[in-house]
C-alpha positions in Angstrom: -61.2 9.1 -56.9 -63.4 11.9 -59.1 -61.5 14.7 -60.9 -64.0 17.3 -62.6 -62.8 19.5 -65.7 -64.2 21.4 -68.9 -65.2 19.8 -71.7 -65.6 21.6 -75.0 -69.2 20.0 -76.7 -68.2 21.6 -79.7 -64.5 20.3 -79.4 -64.8 17.1 -77.5 -62.0 18.3 -75.3 -61.4 18.5 -72.4 -59.5 20.0 -68.9 -58.3 18.7 -65.2 -57.3 21.4 -63.5 -57.0 20.3 -59.5 -59.6 22.5 -57.2 -62.6 21.2 -57.0 -65.7 21.2 -58.8 -67.0 24.0 -56.7 -64.3 26.0 -57.3 -65.0 25.2 -61.2 -68.1 25.9 -61.7 -67.3 30.1 -59.3 -64.1 29.7 -62.3 -67.1 29.9 -65.1 -70.0 31.7 -64.1 -67.6 34.3 -62.6 -64.7 34.3 -65.6 -64.7 38.2 -66.9 -64.7 39.2 -63.6 -62.1 37.2 -62.8 -60.1 38.4 -66.2 -60.5 42.2 -64.5 -59.1 41.2 -61.3 -55.3 39.2 -63.0 -54.9 42.4 -64.7 -54.7 44.5 -61.6 -53.1 41.9 -60.0 -49.6 41.4 -59.2 -49.8 38.9 -57.6 -51.0 36.3 -60.3 -54.3 34.2 -60.1 -53.5 30.7 -59.0 -52.8 27.5 -61.4 -56.0 26.6 -61.4 -57.7 29.8 -62.5 -55.1 30.1 -65.4 -56.1 26.3 -67.0 -59.9 27.1 -66.6 -60.0 31.5 -68.4 -57.1 29.8 -71.3 -59.5 27.4 -71.9 -62.0 28.5 -72.1 -60.3 31.2 -74.1 -59.3 27.9 -76.6 -62.5 27.5 -76.8 -64.3 30.7 -77.1 -67.6 30.6 -77.6 -68.1 26.5 -77.6 -70.4 25.2 -75.2 -68.2 24.3 -72.1 -69.4 22.1 -69.4 -68.7 21.0 -66.2 -67.2 17.0 -66.1 -67.3 14.5 -63.5 -64.7 11.4 -63.9 -63.5 8.5 -61.8 -60.6 7.2 -62.1 
């Protein structure tokens, strides 16, 4: 099984939200839009989006790459 996630190249920390590679790329490229939608959304975001945004917040200003690992 292959899983994809985010890796902070500065801190050497990774997170693997439960979603696809395509959606991880989408969120990384549009995090600013997703944050704006979250502010105006009563229903909340999918858990993988929340997890991804939290990772971005924790590693703000760092180099973040999308990685894969085989299990």
